[in-house]
C-alpha positions in Angstrom: 86.6 92.8 65.7 90.0 93.3 66.8 91.2 90.1 68.1 93.5 88.1 65.5 92.8 84.3 65.0 96.9 84.2 65.4 96.4 85.6 69.0 94.0 83.0 69.7 96.2 80.2 68.3 99.3 81.2 70.2 97.4 81.8 73.7 96.1 78.0 73.0 99.4 76.7 72.1 100.7 78.1 75.4 98.1 76.9 77.3 98.5 73.3 75.6 102.5 74.0 76.6 103.2 73.0 72.8 104.4 76.4 71.6 106.2 74.9 68.8 103.5 73.0 67.5 104.9 69.3 68.2 101.6 67.6 69.6 99.3 69.7 67.9 101.4 70.5 64.8 98.6 71.5 62.1 97.6 75.0 62.7 94.7 74.6 59.8 92.9 72.4 62.4 93.3 74.9 65.1 91.8 77.4 62.5 89.0 74.6 61.9 88.1 74.5 65.6 87.9 78.4 65.8 85.8 78.5 63.1 83.5 75.8 64.8 83.7 77.9 67.9 82.1 80.8 66.3 79.2 78.7 64.9 78.8 77.4 68.3 78.5 81.0 69.6 76.1 82.2 67.3 74.0 78.9 67.8 73.8 79.7 71.6 74.2 83.3 71.8 72.3 84.4 68.2 72.8 88.1 69.0 76.5 87.8 68.8 76.2 87.7 65.1 73.4 90.3 64.9 73.6 92.2 61.6 71.3 95.2 60.8 70.3 95.3 57.2 67.9 97.0 54.9 66.1 94.1 52.6 64.0 94.1 49.5 60.8 92.5 50.3 59.2 89.6 47.7 55.6 90.1 46.6 53.2 88.7 49.0 53.4 88.0 52.7 55.8 85.5 53.2 59.4 86.7 53.5 62.9 85.3 54.2 66.1 86.7 55.8 69.4 87.1 53.5 71.3 83.8 52.9 74.0 84.2 54.9 71.3 84.5 58.1 70.3 81.8 60.9 67.4 83.6 62.1 65.3 86.6 62.3 66.1 88.6 65.4 63.7 91.5 64.9 61.9 93.8 62.5 62.3 97.4 62.9 60.7 99.9 60.5 60.0 100.6 56.4 62.7 102.0 54.5 63.0 104.0 51.2 65.4 101.6 49.8 67.9 98.8 50.5 70.9 101.1 50.2 72.9 102.0 53.3 71.9 105.4 53.4 68.1 105.0 52.9 65.4 106.9 54.5 63.3 105.4 57.5 59.8 105.1 57.4 56.9 103.6 59.3 57.7 101.6 62.4 56.7 98.0 62.4 55.3 95.9 65.4 55.1 92.4 66.3 51.7 91.0 66.2 50.0 87.5 67.0 49.3 85.6 63.6 46.2 83.9 65.4 44.5 87.3 65.8 45.2 88.2 62.2 44.0 84.6 61.3 40.8 85.0 63.0 39.9 88.5 62.0 40.9 88.6 58.4 41.4 85.1 57.4 42.0 86.1 53.8 45.0 88.6 54.5 47.3 86.5 52.7 45.3 86.5 49.3 46.8 89.5 47.2 43.5 90.3 45.9 41.9 91.1 49.5 40.6 94.5 50.0 39.9 96.7 53.1 42.4 97.0 55.8 44.5 93.9 54.7 44.8 95.0 50.9 48.3 94.5 49.8 50.6 97.8 49.5 54.0 99.2 49.7 54.2 99.6 53.3 54.3 97.2 56.1 52.7 98.0 59.5 53.1 94.6 61.4 55.2 91.1 61.1 55.0 87.5 62.6 57.7 85.3 63.6 57.5 81.6 64.8 60.6 80.1 66.4 60.1 76.5 64.6 60.7 78.5 61.5 63.6 80.8 62.3 64.5 81.9 58.8 61.3 83.2 57.5 58.5 85.6 58.6 55.2 87.1 57.5 54.3 90.8 57.1 51.0 92.7 57.0 49.9 93.7 54.8 51.2 91.9 52.0 53.5 94.1 50.0 54.6 94.5 46.3 58.4 94.1 45.1 59.2 97.7 46.0 59.0 97.3 49.4 62.1 97.9 51.7 62.3 97.0 55.6 65.1 97.2 57.6 65.7 94.0 60.1 68.1 92.6 62.7 69.0 88.9 62.3 71.7 86.5 63.4 74.0 85.9 60.7 76.8 83.0 60.1 80.0 84.0 61.4 82.6 84.6 58.6 85.3 82.2 57.9 88.5 83.0 59.8 92.3 82.3 59.2 95.5 83.1 60.4 97.6 85.3 58.7 101.0 83.7 59.8 103.4 83.2 56.9 101.3 85.3 54.8 102.5 88.1 52.5 101.5 91.8 53.3 99.8 93.0 49.9 101.7 96.0 48.5 100.5 98.1 45.6 102.7 97.2 42.3 104.1 93.9 43.7 103.9 90.9 41.3 102.4 87.4 43.0 102.4 84.2 41.4 99.4 82.1 41.1 97.7 80.6 44.2 100.0 83.0 46.2 98.1 84.4 49.6 98.2 87.7 50.8 96.6 89.6 53.7 95.2 93.2 53.3 93.2 95.1 56.0 92.6 91.9 58.1 91.3 89.9 55.2 93.2 86.9 53.7 93.0 86.7 49.8 94.3 84.0 47.0 96.0 85.2 43.9 93.9 83.6 41.0 96.5 84.4 38.3 100.3 84.9 37.8 100.7 88.5 38.1 98.3 91.2 40.0 100.5 94.4 39.9 98.5 97.4 41.0 95.1 95.2 41.6 94.0 96.1 44.9 92.1 92.9 46.4 89.7 95.0 48.1 88.2 96.4 45.2 88.3 93.4 42.6 85.0 92.4 43.2 84.7 89.8 40.5 87.5 87.7 41.8 89.5 87.6 38.5 92.8 88.5 40.4 91.9 87.9 43.9 89.8 85.3 45.8 88.6 86.2 49.3 89.5 83.5 51.4 88.8 84.5 55.1 89.2 87.3 57.6 92.2 87.2 60.1 90.4 88.6 63.0 87.7 87.0 65.0 84.1 87.4 63.1 82.3 87.5 66.5 83.0 90.3 69.2 86.0 90.5 70.9 84.1 89.5 74.5 83.7 85.8 73.3 87.6 85.5 72.9 88.3 83.6 75.9 85.1 81.2 75.0 86.4 80.7 71.7 89.8 79.7 73.3 88.2 77.2 75.8 86.3 75.5 72.9 89.6 75.0 71.1 91.2 73.9 74.0 88.4 71.4 74.5 88.8 69.9 71.2 92.4 69.7 71.6 92.4 67.5 74.6 89.4 65.7 73.1 91.5 64.5 70.3 94.2 63.5 72.8 91.7 61.9 75.3 93.3 58.3 75.3 95.1 60.0 78.3 92.4 60.2 81.3 93.7 63.7 82.1 93.0 64.9 79.0 89.6 63.9 79.0 89.1 65.6 82.3 91.0 68.8 80.8 88.6 68.4 77.8 85.5 68.4 79.9 86.6 71.2 82.0 86.9 73.5 79.0 84.0 72.6 77.5 82.0 73.6 80.8 84.2 77.2 80.7 82.9 77.4 77.0 79.2 77.0 78.1 79.2 79.0 81.1 80.8 81.8 79.7 77.7 82.2 76.9 75.4 81.1 79.5 76.6 83.9 81.9 76.9 86.4 79.2 73.1 85.9 78.2 72.3 86.5 82.1 74.4 89.5 82.2 72.6 91.0 79.0 69.3 90.4 80.5 70.2 92.1 83.4 71.5 95.1 82.2 69.4 95.7 79.0 68.8 99.5 78.7 64.7 99.2 79.3 63.7 96.5 81.8 61.0 94.1 80.3 58.4 95.1 82.7 58.9 98.9 81.6 58.5 97.9 77.8 55.2 96.1 78.4 54.1 99.0 80.4 54.7 101.4 77.8 53.2 99.0 74.9 50.1 98.8 77.1 50.0 102.8 77.5 50.2 103.0 81.3 53.6 104.3 81.4 
């Protein structure tokens, strides 16, 4: 994502006619609302934070998406490992759990035999909207199985880079100092970090990752996020009747942008739904 948090805040302040931060002086509060907006975007448009990832499965049939996920979006294929360069394997199709339950009631049992015998290759998956972080695989698997999934992730925390020092190799920073490197904000964990690159210090002995300084959702949602922040700003000042109306207007613009985006996505997807059904039914 390429749009900076700082640019969103500047646009909000310009719209509020408060470029000096007189009426809304706490930038941290505007940052908080941008983070709130990103979570709202992910809630209404889960694919806005979609991630493809190869994961290791646990033994059995019940599986869970990674801890940073909100809901499963799709299961794609078997994989040779969870590495980024892993080799793809057999495709995995969605099926109705009621069908399996009626035909092979014991398919969850690790000792079942026949087609449902637990193995290292997944053929089908089942998902229920009422249980969005979990799904089931058929047949059940052993712990050495890997698959590729698509899931909606929690958006990363973001923060402004205003007033933060750019990290330079060889520089010495005081404890608790903040620096930015490659659009990521870090906090110094000790008095001297000379020559220690924040991006490679994986154990946080020198640096602690605080937030990213660009939006964590696609740039196309920048206007919606700005409208959400304006909605929150005017809501805070809603003792003035005009501000209450402005808050309502900006929230409407925010939700309309997301609903409109969903309609556009449906109309412009590469394969129309009717074609997908025809291919699956073998008539096209």
